[in-house]
C-alpha positions in Angstrom: 78.7 106.9 76.7 81.5 104.4 76.5 82.9 103.3 79.9 86.5 103.8 78.8 85.7 107.3 77.6 84.2 108.2 80.9 87.2 106.9 82.8 89.6 108.7 80.5 87.7 112.0 80.7 87.6 112.0 84.5 91.2 110.9 84.8 92.3 113.8 82.5 90.2 116.2 84.5 91.9 115.2 87.8 95.3 115.2 86.1 94.8 118.7 84.7 93.5 120.1 88.0 96.5 118.5 89.8 98.9 120.1 87.3 97.3 123.5 87.5 97.5 123.4 91.3 101.0 122.0 91.4 99.9 119.0 93.5 100.5 116.3 91.0 102.8 114.1 93.2 100.3 114.3 96.1 97.3 113.4 94.0 99.3 110.5 92.5 99.9 109.2 96.0 96.1 109.7 96.7 95.3 107.7 93.6 97.6 104.9 94.7 95.8 104.9 98.0 92.4 104.7 96.3 93.6 101.9 94.1 94.9 100.0 97.1 91.6 100.3 99.0 89.7 99.1 95.9 92.0 96.2 95.4 92.0 95.0 99.0 88.5 95.8 100.1 85.8 94.2 97.9 83.1 95.4 100.4 84.1 99.0 99.7 83.8 98.4 95.9 80.5 96.7 96.4 79.2 99.6 98.4 80.3 102.1 95.7 78.7 100.0 92.9 75.4 99.3 94.8 72.4 101.1 93.4 70.6 100.6 96.8 73.1 102.7 98.8 72.2 106.4 98.6 74.6 109.0 97.1 74.8 110.8 100.4 75.7 107.7 102.3 78.4 106.8 99.8 79.8 110.3 100.2 79.7 110.1 104.0 81.5 106.7 104.0 84.2 108.0 101.6 84.6 111.1 103.8 85.0 109.0 106.9 87.5 106.5 105.3 89.7 109.0 103.4 89.4 112.3 105.4 92.9 112.0 106.9 94.5 109.9 104.1 94.0 111.9 100.9 94.2 115.5 99.9 91.2 117.8 99.9 91.4 118.0 96.1 91.2 114.2 95.7 88.4 114.0 98.3 86.4 116.6 96.5 87.0 114.8 93.2 85.8 111.5 94.8 82.7 113.3 96.1 82.1 114.7 92.6 82.3 111.3 91.1 79.7 110.0 93.5 77.3 112.9 93.0 77.5 112.4 89.2 76.9 108.6 89.6 80.4 107.8 88.2 81.8 106.0 91.3 81.6 102.6 89.5 84.4 103.9 87.3 86.8 104.7 90.1 89.3 101.9 89.5 89.5 102.6 85.8 89.8 106.3 86.5 92.7 105.6 88.8 94.4 103.3 86.3 94.0 106.0 83.5 95.3 108.7 85.9 98.4 106.5 86.6 99.0 106.1 82.8 98.7 109.9 82.3 101.2 110.4 85.2 103.7 107.9 83.7 103.5 109.5 80.3 103.9 112.9 81.7 107.1 111.9 83.5 108.4 109.6 80.7 108.1 106.4 82.7 107.6 103.0 81.0 105.5 100.5 82.8 107.3 97.2 82.6 106.0 93.9 83.8 108.0 90.7 83.9 106.4 87.3 84.7 108.6 84.3 85.5 108.6 81.1 87.4 111.1 82.3 90.0 111.8 85.8 91.4 114.5 87.8 89.6 117.9 88.1 91.3 119.0 91.6 92.1 121.7 91.5 89.4 119.1 90.4 86.7 116.7 93.1 87.8 119.3 95.8 87.6 120.5 94.6 84.2 116.9 94.4 82.8 116.1 97.9 84.0 119.3 99.4 82.6 118.8 97.7 79.2 115.2 99.1 79.0 116.4 102.6 80.1 119.1 102.4 77.4 116.7 101.1 74.7 113.9 103.6 75.4 115.7 106.5 77.1 113.2 106.6 79.9 112.7 105.7 83.6 111.3 102.3 84.3 108.5 101.2 86.7 109.0 97.4 87.1 106.4 95.0 88.3 107.3 91.4 88.9 104.9 88.5 88.9 105.3 84.7 89.4 103.5 82.1 87.3 104.4 78.4 87.5 102.5 77.6 84.3 105.3 79.2 82.3 107.5 76.2 83.1 110.6 78.3 82.5 111.7 81.5 80.8 109.8 84.8 81.2 107.1 87.0 79.7 108.1 90.7 79.4 105.5 93.4 78.8 106.6 97.0 78.1 103.5 99.3 77.9 101.4 97.4 75.3 104.2 95.3 73.8 104.6 91.7 74.8 107.7 89.5 74.5 107.0 85.9 75.4 110.1 83.9 76.0 108.5 81.2 78.1 108.9 77.5 77.7 105.2 77.0 77.7 104.8 79.3 74.7 107.6 77.5 72.9 106.1 74.1 73.6 102.7 75.4 72.4 104.3 76.7 69.2 106.0 73.3 68.6 102.6 71.6 69.2 100.9 73.8 66.6 103.7 73.1 64.1 103.3 69.4 64.5 99.6 69.3 64.1 
């Protein structure tokens, strides 16, 4: 089965279960916690992905790490993933769950990459323009990238607007050749 199909199915299952039990915000916080641990702790991810570590040991480690940090529902779900040998998809499942959550609440994922951080006034204006254009809430992520030289790259969901100087210079270079 395709890796993305597996991730989407498990994410949908957790999302549906969370909705049915009216614990969606709590599970969303749990998913954020799991993503954070996966992002910051490569040893944890390596342990989950290791075929040498037994399923029971993986479940025990996850129980010890997350017992007081995530809800019983999410902990049971994590245990289920491990018992079905799907723990290697945890990061993708979390990402898909987050996408489902955003869609459910009508939130647009917006990412802006620039050379310098946005000033508060620019950030506020950007968010209000996107809210006005799309009629939704905005979850803004800011990134810095010196290779842009100047300008910015704006990504809204799967749409990309590249207004960077490096992209303009690249375009000029292509036109000249």
